[in-house]
N, C-alpha and C positions, 0 to 999 in steps of 0.2 A: 149421805152416809159413807163412811169409809170402812172397808173390810180388810184388816191385816191377815194375810194367809199364815196359817200354822207352818205350812211347809212350801218353800218356794218351788215354783214350777219352771222347767226348762221351756224357753220360748223358741218356737220353730216358725218359720215364715208361712204365711197363710197360703201363698201361691203353690206350695208343695201339693195341696190336695184341691184347692179351689182357685183356679187360675183367673176367672173372671169375676170375682167378687172382690170388695174392699170394705174397709172399716168394720171388719168383724174380728171377734175373739172367741174361739172355740174352746170351751173349758170342759173339764170332766163333770159328769152329772152329779157326783158327790158333792162338789162345791155348791151346786144350785140348791141340793137338799140341805146341806148344812147351814148356808148363810141365807136361804130363802130368797135367792136372786130371781129377778123377773126376765124371763126370755125376751130378748131383743132390747133390753135396757141400754141406754147410753152411759158409758162409763170411762173414767180416766184409768187406764191400766198403767200401774207404776212398774218400771222395769229397771233392774240394776244390771250394768255392765262393768267390764274390766277396765274400759278406757274412758268412761264417763260416769258422772253422778246419776242418781235416780232420775229417770226421765218418763215423760207421760205420752201415751198414745190414745187417741180418742176412737173408741170401737163400741159396737153393739155386741153384747155377750150372749152366747148361744151354748146350750148343752151339747155334749158329744161323748159317745162311748169310747173313750181312749185311755191311754195310761195315765194314771193319777200324777205322774211326775212331769207331764209336759202339757202345753197348750199351743194353739195355733193362732197367730196374731198377724194382723195387717198393720204395717208400720207407714202407711201413707200419710197420716195426719198425726203429728206428735211434736215433741220438742227436741229430739235427738236425730242423728243421721241414721243410716241404715243399721240394722241389727247386726251384731257380731256373734261369733260362737261364745257360748257360755253365759248368755244372758238369762236372767231369772226374773220371772214375774212375782212380785213380792206383796202387792196390795191392789185393792179395786176400789174406786170412789165413784159414786152416783153423781150425776151432773144434770142441772136443769136445762130445758130447752127454751130458747127465746122465742115466744109466739109472736111478738110484734114484729113489723116490718123494720129491716135494717136500712138506715138512710145512707150511711157512708162507711166504707172499709178502706184502710190504707194498708197498702202491701209493698214490701221490698222484694226485688227479683234477683236472684243469683243465677248466673247463666254460665254455660261452659263454652269451650271452643266450638263445639258442633252447633251452638246456636247460630253462629254467623253463616252456617251452611244450610240451614233450614229455611222454609218459606216465611218464617216469622221475622227474618232479618229485613225483609223488603217492606215490612209494614211500618207506618208511622206510629208515634207513641199512642194517638188516640186509637188507632186500630189494634195495636198491641193490648190496650187495656181491654177492648171487647173480647179478644181472643182468650186472655186471662179469666175473664169473668165467665166465659163458656167452660173453662177447665174447673173452675172453683164452684160453680153453681150446684153440681150434683153432691158436693161434699158437705159434711157438718164440720163446722170449724169453731175454734174459740181463740180468744186474743192471746198471743204468745206462741201459737202453734206454727209448725213448719210443714208444708205440704210437699211430699216427695212422692209422686206417682209415676207409673210407667208412661202415662201421656206426657208428663213434663220431661222425662228423660228422652222420649222420642224427639221432643223439639229442642233439646239441647239446654233444658232448664234444670239446674241442680236443685233449687229449692225455692218455694214461695213462702215468705215470712209474712204472717198476719200481725202487722205492727199494732194497729188500733181499730177501734170499732165504736161508732157513736151510740149511745143508749143501751151499752151492755157492759159486762165486767168479766173477769177472769174465770168466775165459776158457772158461767152459762155458755151454752153452745147455740150457734146460730146458723142460718143458711141465707145465701144470697138469692135475690129474686130479681125480677126485671126492673124495679124501681131504685134498687140499690146502685149508688154511685161508687165506683172503684177508682182509687187514686194511687198513683206510684209515689212512694216516698223516696225510693232509690232503685237503681239498677246497676248492678256491678258484676264483674267477671270474677269467679273464684278460682282457687287452685294456685299452685306453685309452679316453678319451672319444671320441665320434665327430667331434670338431671337427678340422679339418685344421690342422696346424702347418707353416708353410714352413720354418722354421729349427729346429734342435734347441735345447734349453734350455742356456743358458750362465749359470753361477751369479754372475758379476760383478754386484755391487750388490743381490743378492737374499739375501745371507746372513741378514740379520735376519728377513725374511719366512719363509725356509725354517726358521729356528729356532722361529719361532711355531708353524708348522704341525706341526713334530715335537713341540713341547710338548703340542699337542692329543693327538697319537698317544700319548704317555707317559700322559696322563690317562686315555685309554681303556684302556690296559693295566692301570693302577692302580685303575679304577672298581670292578671287582667286589670286590676286597679291601677298598676303603674303605667300600663299601656294607655289606658284611657285619660289619666291625669297628666303624666310626664312624658309619655311617648317612649318609656324605656322598656326594652325587651330583655329581661334577665336570661342568661344562659342556662338551660336546663339539661345540658348534656355533660356527661362525665365518663372518664376513662378510668376503670378500677384495675390497677396494676399490682401484680403479686405473683411470687413463685408458685408452680403447681402444688396443690395440696394445702395452701396457706388459708383457705376458707372463703374464696371469693363467692363461689356459689351459695355456700351456707349463710353468709352474711346477707346476701341478697334475698334468699328464701325467707329468712327470718324478718327482714325488712318489710317485704310484701305481705307476710302474714300478720305482723303486727299492725301495720297501717291499713290492712285490707285493700291492697292496691289491686287495680286491674292490670294483671301481668300479661304481656305478650312476649313470648320467648322465641328468640330467632337464633339459629345455629346452622352449622353446615349441613346437619342432618335433615333438617326440614326446610332448607332453602335450595340446596344444590338439586337440580333436576337433570333428567336424562336428555332432553332436547335444548338446543340454544334458545335463549329468550325466556325459558320457563322460570329460571331463577329470578330474573328481574321482575316478572309478572308476580311471582310468589311475595317478593319484597313490597311491591306496591300494594298487594292484597292485605298484607299484615299492617301497614301504615293506614290504608283506608278503613280497615276494621277499627283500629284504636281511635281514629278521628271519629268515625260513626258512633262509637259507644260514648264519646266525650261530648261532641257537639250535638248530635241528633237525639240520642237517648238521655243526655243530660245527667250522666253518672256523676254523683257527688264524691265517690272515691277517686283517689289519685290514680292516674294511668301511668304505667311504667313499661317501657319497651327494653328487654334486656338482650344484648348481643353477646352470645357465649363465644369466646376465642375469636374476637374480630380480626385478628391477625390471618386466620384462615379464610375469612370472607374478602378481606381487602389486604393481600399481601403487597410487599413492596414490588413495584413495576419492575419488569425485566426487560432488557433490550431485545432478548431473543423472541422472534415472532413465532410462536407456537400457538397451538389451539388453546391450551390450558391457560396461557398467560392472557390471551385475548379474552377468553370468557371471564376471568378474574377481573380484568380491567372494565368490562362491561358492568359487572356486578358492582364494582367500586364506583363507578360513574353514576349508576342508578341510585345507590345508597347516599352519595353526596347530594344528589339533586333532592331526594326526598328529605334529608335532614335540613337542607336549606329551606325548602318549603314549610317544613314543619316550624323552623324557627321564625319564618316571616308570618306565620299564621297567628291566631289568638288562643290556639290550643294550649292547654296546660299539660303537657305530655313530657314525662321525663324519659331520657334515652340514656341507659347505662350500658357501657361496653366492658367486658373483661378480657384480659390478656396477661400471659406470663412473659411475653417478650415484645416490649413495646417498639423495639428497633426494626421489627419485620412487618410493622403496619405502614400502609401507604401514607405518605407524608400529607396528601390532600385531605385525609380523614381527620388529622390531628391539628389542622389549622384553626384559629378563632372562629367561632360561630358554629363549630362542630364538636369535636371531642377535645377542646382545648383545655378543660379543666381535669387534671389528673389527681386521683386519689391513690396513694401508694400504701400497700400493706407491707410493713417492715418484717424482717426476720425476727421472731420473737427471742427476747433476751431470757436470761436464766429465771428471773422471777416470773415472767409470764409463762414459760414453759412449766414451771411447777404448778402454777395456778390451773392452767389448761388440763395438765395431766391429773391433777387431784379432782377437778370437776369431772372429767371424762371417766376416771376410775369409780367415783361415787355413782355416776349414771349406770356404769355396767354392773356394779354391785347391787343395784336394785332389781336385776332380773330374778325371777322366782326360782330358777334352777341352780342359783348360787347362794352359798351362805356368806352374808355380808361381811366384808373385812374393811379395816380402816388402815390408813398410812400414818406412820409417825413422822416427826419432823426430820429426823435423820435420814430417813428413806426418801423423802422428798427432796432434801438437799442433794443426795446422791443422783436422783433423777435429772435434777436441774443441771448439774455439773457434768453429767455424762451424756446430754443430749444436744450438744452443739450442732447447729445445722438442721435441727428438726423443725418441722412445720406442724400445723395442727393435723394434717393427714398421717404424717409419720407418728405422732403422738397417739392418734387413734388406733393405728396398727399395733403400737406397743401394748396399749390397753387391751386390744383383741387377743394379742399372744398370752398375756397374763391370763385373761379369761379362759383361754383354751387350755392352758397348763392346769388351772384350777379344776377344770372339768375332767381332764385326763388323769392327774395324779391325786385328786381328792384331797384328803386330810393328812397326807404324808408329810408335807412340808408347810412352813408358815408362808405369809404373803411376801415376805422379804426375799425369800428363795425364788419365787416365782418372778418378782420384778427384776431381780439381778440376772436371772436366766434369760428374761426377754431382752434386757439391755445388750446382751452379748450377741443375740440373734438378729436384732433389728438394726438396720442402718438407714440414714436418711436418704430419701430418693435423689436429692440433689447430689450425693456422693457417687451414685452410679451414673447419672446422666453427664456429669462434668468430666473433661478429659484431664483434669488435675486430681490426682489422688490425694485423699485426706486420711491421716492416721491418728490413732489414739493409743499412747503407750502407757504401760503399767509400771515400768521400772525406773526409779529414780537415782540420785546421786550415790545411793548405797551400792549400786552395781559397779561403781568406779573405784578402783583401789587407790588410796591416798589421795594427793592433790588437794589436801585440806585448804591450803591457802586460796586456791583458785575457787573452791566451792564457797569459801567465806566471802570472797569478792562477789560472787554471783548472787548469794543470799542478800547482801548489803545493798549493792547497787541495782539489782533487778527485781529480785523476787520481793523484797521488803516493799517496794513501791506498788507492785501488783496485788500483793495480799492486803495492805493497809492504805488503800487508795485516799480515803477521807483524811487520815492524818498526813498523808503525804502532800495533799493539796493545801492543808492549813499552814505548812511551811513555805507556801508558794512555789512548790516544786512540781515539775510536770512529769508524766509518765514517760519512760523511755520509748522512743520510736524504733531504734535500731542499735545493733550491737555487732561489733567485729571481732571474731575470734581468730587470731593469727598465731602461727608457730609452725615448728618443724612437722613434716608428714608423719602420720602414725602416732600422734600424741592425743588422740581421742577428741578432736574438735567436733566431729559429727556426733559422737557419743554424748558429749557434754550439751550439745543442741537438743537432742532427743530427751535427755534426762531433765533439762530446764523446762521443756514443754510439759512433761509429766509433772514437775514440782509446782508449776504455775497453773495446773489444770487447764492446759491449752490443747487444741488439736494441733496437728503437725503437718505441714506441707514442705516437701523436700524437692528442691529444683536444681538440676544441673544444666550447664550451658548446652549439652547436647539436646536436652529437652526443648530448649528455647529456639535455637537456630533452625531455619527453615529455608528451602530453596525458592520460596514464593515471597515476593516483595510484600512488606507489611504484616505477614503472618506472625513474625517474632514479636513484634510490638502488640498485636492482638493478644497473643499468648501471655504476655506480661500482665495486661489488663485483666485477662480472665483469672490469673493467678490471685490478684488481689480481690477481684470480685467473689471468688470461691472462698477466700479468707474471711470476707465480711459476713458471708452467709454462715460460716461455721465458727464465727468469733465467739469467746476469745480464741485467737489462733496464732501460731508462730509459724513464719515463713522462712525456710532456711534455704540459702543460696550456697551451694558448695562450689568451691574454686570460684569465687566472685571475680578474680582477677582476669579470667578468661572471658567473662561475661561483660564486665564493665571496666575494661582497661583504660589506661590513659588515652586521651584523645589526641591523635597526631596533629602536627600543624599542616602537613599536606595530605590532601583527601584522595582516597581512591575507592573502588567500589567495595572492597572488603571492609575497610574501616568505616564507611558510610553506614553499613548495617550496624556496626558496633556503637557508632554515635547515636542512631536512632534508638537502638535498644537502651542505651544509657539514659537518654532524654526521657524516654517512657518510664523508665524505673524511678528517676528522680521525681518526675511528675506525680507517679502514684504514691511514693513514700511522702511527698509533701502533703497529700491529701489522705493519708491513711487513717488519721484520727484528729477530731476536732477537740482541742484542749478546753474550749469553753463549755462543752457539753458534758456535764457530770455523769450522765447516764450512757455515754458513748462506750462501746465494747472495745476492748484492747486488741490490737494487732501488732505484734512484735516481729521485726525483721531481723534475723540473725545471719551473718555472712561468715564464711570461713574462707581462709586463704593461707597458703604457704609462701606467698609472694606479695606481701602487703604494699611493698614499694611500687607494684606495678597497677595498683587501683587508682582510678582517677580521684582527684582531691575533692571534686564537687560531691562525690558520695561519702567522703570521710568527714565532712564538715559537721559541726554541731546542728542538731535537728534531724540529721539523717542517721548515719552510722556514728552517733555521738560517743559511744562508749567503745574503746579499743582495749581488749583484754588478751594479754599474752598468754598462751598455752605452752608451757615450757615442757622439756623432756622430764620425766618422772625423777625426782631426787631419791636418795637412799631409802627413806622411810616410805615413799610411794611405792618403789619397786618391791619393797617387802610386803606391802599391802596387796599388791598386784598378784604376787606369787602365792600369798595366802587365799586370795579369792580363786585362783586357778586350781589351788589344792582341794577346793570343795567339789570340783567336777571331774579332776583328774586324781588317781590313786597314787599319792606320793608315799614312798617308803619312809620308814622312821629314821634311816640314816641320812635323809635329805636335809641339809642345812640351809633354809631359805636366806638367812642373813648373809652366809658366805656367798651364796649365788648372787644376791643383790650387790654385794660389795664388788663382785667381779663383772658387773655389767654397767659400768659407768657409761653415760651417754646413750644408753639404751632407751629407746622409745617403748610405749605401751605395746605397739605392734611387734617390736623386736623381742620383748618379753614373751609374748604369746607365741611367736615362732620358735623361740628357744625351747619352750615347754613342749611344743609339738614335735620338735625334732626328737627331744628325749623320750617322748611317748613312743614314737616310730621305732627307736632303738629297743625299747622295752618290748614292743610288739614283735619285732624280729627275734629277739631272744627267746621269747615264749613260743614263737612258731618253731624254732629250731630244737628246743628242749621241750618235746611233746609231753614227756612224763612229768614236767614240773609245772604247776599251775600257780605262779606267783604273779598275780595281776597288780603289780606295783612297779613304779618308777623308782629305780635306786640312784644313789649318789654317783656311781661310775657312769651311768648314762648321762646325767647331767653334765658332768665333767667333760666327757667326750663331746657332747653337743656344744658346750661352751667354747671348746678349742676350735671348732669348725665353724662358728658363727661370729659375726661382727656387727658392730653398730652401724645404723644407716645414718648416722649424723657425723658431722665434722665441726671442728672449731671455726672455720671459715662460715659455715652456714649460721652458726649461733651469732656471729658477729653481725651479719646482716640484720637479724631480729634485734639485737642490741641498739644498732643505728636507728632503726625505725622507732624503737621504744623511746629513744631520746628525743627524736623528732616529733613524736605525737604527744 
């Protein structure tokens, strides 16, 4: 018979008041009087919690003079894990007792890490069965129940699952006796890695990585049959590579949880010890434990050994004979030996190592037979970032203290375009900032305001750890006065291909790799590159020759490689090389020490540009190289050929209309008087560059400031025509006809 309670009772643990009793439920006396309950009757107590559905606990009910809104319950035998705060008792159901002897009971054992330190570890399977029978005999059980008692916990056992029982059903309870045969269905180790994960795992963008890890699991299941029939030993080791925060630990935790793997977690924290030799002993112990569970206890679940940040355990060997280097070499030698022994055995154990910098791992660890199979987590593209952010945002909005909000398509597009270089960890931080702003500011703003505010404050972690600065600009071509013909050229030749890539490819055209902006100094070549990055929704990396050159041999070439590597992480990205002629000048016929450095830099630059984008991959993210120079004749021809800096665009001195536009733009930030004729000033500034025009206005503004300082009684904060005339008489153009002729020659040549 089932009794649904009119008012749910708060559940409190029984051991608060009765520490040495079990399988009891102490209820208010009013319930016994109302429902006519029998003292000491066995019942299934239905409990509702916040993190699980209705669960049952098997208890004897007893009356007690306590508050009507609570009861004391023992959760040693039930269908759920330990009770949490806020659990409510909702119903009671009487259950019959099985009087006949039980012939056979099948159980599954879930063990913890501490099990391998207890005395049960030394027992054989048959002796372990006897020990489990002694634990279960005093208890009343039913099929489908889970036993979690203090005795189990002391022996390192998380739970004992009652899988099946002969001659009984789910609606009856039974007890074991001396004649009952106890059988193990399975023994496995529960729990995830001990690394904390802020967000749950979301599969968006990780489908390929998940498939590769599952392929390893399939190989482990086929390994025993293949060894017996063909003598083939499939490799079960893999190296998971990805930047910090990309989700390596999260995907492994999700994999372990889904497939219920026996997980053994190895990291520097639990391996490195105080005394020499202890670290190697700890490694041997972890492998012995995994082998014991797989071979001796015959666990049916797959076994996985996870090495977190293996580059810290097995770093690249150093020639310096220090104590730390010697210890790391000993750990590496021990790990290599254990991996080889594991590969040569018949154990189906997966070994998965994670790292964010594979180049710092000892080469002996990465050879075939060890961690030769590498699984790479790529930087998420725009679509993946949108999907991840949307999934994380929906998860955060499910929290009870927030009023759920939804993101529209336009806001998601903004997040996707504004998060170049973000990995899953950075997106999780972005969602946390949005959540915090929601809690602080309440209902004052809509969700779009919170998201845009968080985008301004959160920057990807890779941006801070790299020695190459990455920028994001907000100003486009509208900030450049005039130069309409040049803007149109950039729109057609560069931006059209980037914005409409699918149509571009249908004509058999390839996206541009490089662009050379050449022209006189002060004509806004750098400004055009910055505005081009904004118009194309690209991040911006600016490099000067002083940043590249180094007194150390090979450092300049490595810096060039890091530039392109950072650009790939923050793609789509524009790399801007200012004064490229000083960095990649013409290679001389005779070689000396200084020219050799420039030749090596040029060679590295050419190699990186050739591999900057794969035109055959439609999903590849664009990296555009833009170089600026006022001496294009000094640049090496190999860099100027098609396929590298294929497009050469001349940035001339501003014409009359452009000079008028420049003065009009400056007038928006400087107070021009009504008598200032910008057309007349523009006509008198022939061959002036954009920088010359800005300097002219600054000189006129200084004259106005001096006048205002001298005439303290007059407060006319404006620049008049006389001051412009005086500044124009004392200034001159920085260009000459001979300079322009050099650009004309190069323009005809290219």
